[in-house]
C-alpha positions as CSV (number, residue, x, y, z in Angstrom):
1,M,-2.7,37.8,10.4
2,N,-4.5,35.7,13.0
3,E,-7.7,36.0,11.0
4,Q,-5.9,34.9,7.9
5,R,-4.4,31.9,9.6
6,S,-7.7,31.0,11.1
7,R,-9.4,31.1,7.7
8,A,-6.5,29.0,6.3
9,D,-6.9,26.5,9.1
10,Q,-10.6,26.3,8.5
11,R,-10.1,25.7,4.8
12,A,-7.5,23.0,5.5
13,E,-9.8,21.3,8.0
14,T,-12.7,21.4,5.5
15,S,-10.5,19.9,2.8
16,A,-9.3,17.2,5.2
17,R,-13.0,16.3,6.0
18,I,-13.8,16.2,2.3
19,V,-10.9,13.9,1.5
20,A,-11.7,11.6,4.5
21,A,-15.3,11.5,3.3
22,A,-14.2,10.6,-0.2
23,Q,-12.0,7.8,1.1
24,E,-15.0,6.4,3.0
25,E,-17.3,6.8,-0.1
26,F,-14.9,5.2,-2.5
27,A,-14.1,2.4,0.0
28,A,-17.8,1.7,0.5
29,G,-18.9,1.4,-3.1
30,G,-15.9,1.8,-5.3
31,W,-15.6,4.3,-8.1
32,A,-18.8,3.5,-9.9
33,K,-21.1,4.0,-6.9
34,A,-19.4,7.0,-5.3
35,T,-21.0,10.4,-5.9
36,I,-20.0,14.0,-5.2
37,R,-23.4,14.4,-3.4
38,G,-22.6,11.3,-1.2
39,I,-19.2,12.6,-0.4
40,A,-20.5,16.0,0.5
41,R,-23.1,14.4,2.8
42,R,-20.5,12.4,4.6
43,A,-18.3,15.6,5.0
44,G,-21.2,17.7,6.1
45,V,-20.7,20.3,3.4
46,D,-22.5,21.5,0.2
47,P,-21.8,19.5,-3.0
48,A,-21.0,22.8,-4.7
49,L,-18.2,23.4,-2.2
50,V,-16.7,19.9,-3.1
51,M,-16.8,20.8,-6.8
52,Q,-15.3,24.3,-6.0
53,R,-12.4,22.7,-4.2
54,Y,-11.6,19.8,-6.4
55,G,-13.3,20.4,-9.8
56,S,-14.3,16.9,-10.6
57,K,-14.9,13.4,-9.2
58,E,-11.6,12.3,-10.9
59,K,-9.5,15.0,-9.1
60,L,-11.1,14.3,-5.8
61,F,-10.4,10.6,-6.2
62,A,-6.7,11.3,-6.9
63,A,-6.6,13.3,-3.7
64,A,-8.3,10.6,-1.7
65,I,-6.0,7.8,-2.8
66,L,-2.7,9.8,-2.6
67,P,-1.7,8.4,0.9
68,A,-2.0,4.8,-0.5
69,V,0.6,5.4,-3.2
70,A,3.0,7.5,-1.2
71,L,5.8,5.1,-0.1
72,D,9.2,5.5,1.4
73,D,12.1,3.0,1.0
74,A,11.7,1.8,4.6
75,D,8.3,0.4,3.9
76,T,9.5,-1.6,0.9
77,T,13.0,-2.9,1.8
78,G,12.1,-5.8,3.9
79,H,10.0,-7.2,6.8
80,L,7.6,-8.7,4.3
81,A,6.0,-11.0,6.9
82,E,5.3,-7.9,9.1
83,V,3.8,-6.1,6.1
84,L,1.6,-9.1,5.3
85,E,0.4,-9.4,8.9
86,T,-0.5,-5.7,8.9
87,R,-2.5,-6.1,5.7
88,M,-4.4,-8.9,7.2
89,R,-5.5,-6.9,10.2
90,A,-6.7,-3.6,8.7
91,L,-6.6,-1.3,5.7
92,S,-6.3,2.4,5.7
93,P,-9.3,4.2,4.2
94,A,-7.2,5.3,1.3
95,T,-5.9,1.8,0.5
96,E,-9.4,0.3,0.7
97,A,-10.7,3.1,-1.6
98,L,-8.0,2.3,-4.0
99,L,-8.5,-1.5,-4.0
100,R,-12.3,-1.3,-4.3
101,S,-12.1,1.3,-7.2
102,A,-9.3,-0.3,-9.2
103,P,-11.5,-2.6,-11.3
104,T,-13.8,0.2,-12.6
105,A,-11.7,3.4,-12.4
106,P,-8.8,3.9,-14.8
107,D,-7.2,6.3,-12.4
108,A,-7.3,3.8,-9.7
109,A,-5.8,1.1,-11.8
110,D,-3.0,3.4,-12.8
111,A,-2.4,4.3,-9.1
112,L,-2.4,0.7,-8.0
113,R,0.1,-0.2,-10.8
114,E,2.4,2.6,-9.6
115,Y,2.0,1.5,-6.0
116,L,3.1,-2.1,-6.8
117,S,5.9,-0.9,-9.0
118,E,7.3,1.3,-6.2
119,R,7.2,-1.5,-3.7
120,A,8.8,-3.9,-6.1
121,D,11.5,-1.4,-7.0
122,G,12.2,-1.0,-3.3
123,L,12.7,-4.7,-2.8
124,V,15.1,-4.8,-5.8
125,R,17.1,-1.9,-4.2
126,A,17.3,-3.7,-0.9
127,W,18.6,-6.9,-2.6
128,R,21.3,-4.8,-4.3
129,D,22.3,-2.3,-1.6
130,D,25.2,-4.4,-0.2
131,A,26.9,-4.7,-3.6
132,E,29.8,-2.4,-4.4
133,G,27.9,-1.6,-7.6
134,P,24.4,-2.3,-8.9
135,E,24.3,-6.1,-8.8
136,E,22.2,-7.1,-11.8
137,N,20.1,-10.3,-11.7
138,A,17.7,-10.8,-14.6
139,D,15.1,-12.4,-12.2
140,D,15.2,-9.7,-9.4
141,E,12.5,-7.6,-10.9
142,L,10.3,-10.6,-11.6
143,R,10.8,-12.0,-8.1
144,A,9.9,-8.7,-6.5
145,A,6.8,-8.3,-8.7
146,M,5.7,-11.8,-7.7
147,I,6.1,-11.0,-4.0
148,V,4.2,-7.7,-4.0
149,S,1.5,-9.1,-6.2
150,S,1.0,-12.0,-3.9
151,I,0.6,-9.7,-0.9
152,L,-1.9,-7.7,-2.9
153,G,-3.8,-10.8,-3.8
154,M,-4.1,-11.9,-0.2
155,T,-5.1,-8.4,0.9
156,I,-7.9,-8.4,-1.6
157,A,-9.0,-12.0,-0.6
158,R,-9.0,-11.0,3.0
159,H,-10.7,-7.6,3.0
160,L,-12.7,-7.5,-0.2
161,L,-13.7,-11.1,-0.7
162,G,-13.9,-12.1,2.9
163,L,-11.9,-15.3,2.7
164,D,-12.4,-16.8,6.2
165,A,-9.0,-18.6,6.5
166,L,-7.1,-15.4,5.9
167,A,-9.0,-13.7,8.7
168,R,-7.3,-16.1,11.1
169,L,-3.8,-15.4,9.7
170,D,-1.8,-14.2,12.8
171,R,1.9,-13.6,13.2
172,D,2.7,-17.2,14.1
173,A,1.0,-18.4,10.9
174,V,2.7,-15.7,8.8
175,D,6.1,-16.8,10.2
176,R,5.4,-20.5,9.8
177,I,3.8,-20.4,6.3
178,A,4.4,-17.1,4.5
179,A,8.0,-16.4,5.6
180,P,9.5,-19.5,4.0
181,W,7.4,-18.7,0.9
182,F,8.9,-15.2,0.7
183,A,12.3,-16.7,1.2
184,A,11.8,-19.1,-1.7
185,L,11.2,-16.0,-3.9
186,T,14.2,-14.2,-2.6
187,P,17.3,-14.3,-4.9
188,P,19.2,-17.5,-4.2
189,D,22.6,-15.7,-3.8
190,M,21.3,-13.7,-0.8
191,V,22.6,-14.2,2.7
192,T,19.6,-14.6,5.1
193,A,19.9,-13.0,8.5
194,P,19.5,-15.2,11.6
195,V,15.9,-15.9,12.4
196,G,14.6,-15.3,15.9
197,A,12.0,-17.1,17.9
198,T,9.2,-15.4,16.0
199,G,10.6,-16.1,12.6
200,Q,11.7,-12.5,12.1
201,A,15.1,-11.7,10.8
202,D,17.3,-10.3,13.7
203,A,19.6,-8.3,11.5
204,G,17.4,-6.5,9.0
205,P,16.6,-7.5,5.4
206,P,18.7,-10.1,3.6
207,R,21.7,-8.9,1.6
208,R,23.4,-10.3,-1.5
209,S,26.3,-12.5,-0.7
210,R,29.7,-11.0,-1.4
211,S,30.9,-14.5,-2.4
212,A,28.2,-14.6,-5.1
213,R,29.6,-11.5,-6.9
């Protein structure tokens, strides 16, 4: 049993190295320039082992970007300014691999579309979660899509295009400039929580006003 567990652990560690190497490879050159041989070199394994484990470049790519599209509601239901500030500081290897590959890899474009859709859906749920029933607003989905697309655009401009001004975007600037912008895209019948000294809401994400029902 100990030997079996040891082999399983070794297999898991090798797979993790390969996935991490794939993230680095896809992040460095995007889908078009990434190769199985280059990934194997980064992972310190034989290319044949990479193919044995994953079967194809496409399947390895799907495994490499999986962390970038796995979201929970807590990440999408508010604190947009905090999300933006985080995106300005750094990207996870999986997210960078996804963004750099999206223009040339259909799988990456599909994954990025799913990523944005999940985040937008989470915002819509947050706007409706204080209602006694699903509170429909024809513009909610469009507003949410505009917010998540804007954050994506700034992320690309900061990390992939190297726009200098965004490199200087700290929390104070986010609160001063971006937070009011997000508020302008929030449904007008929402109650905004009190704002603290840093511009952050003190009582969680805004909720739809009961008087507006």
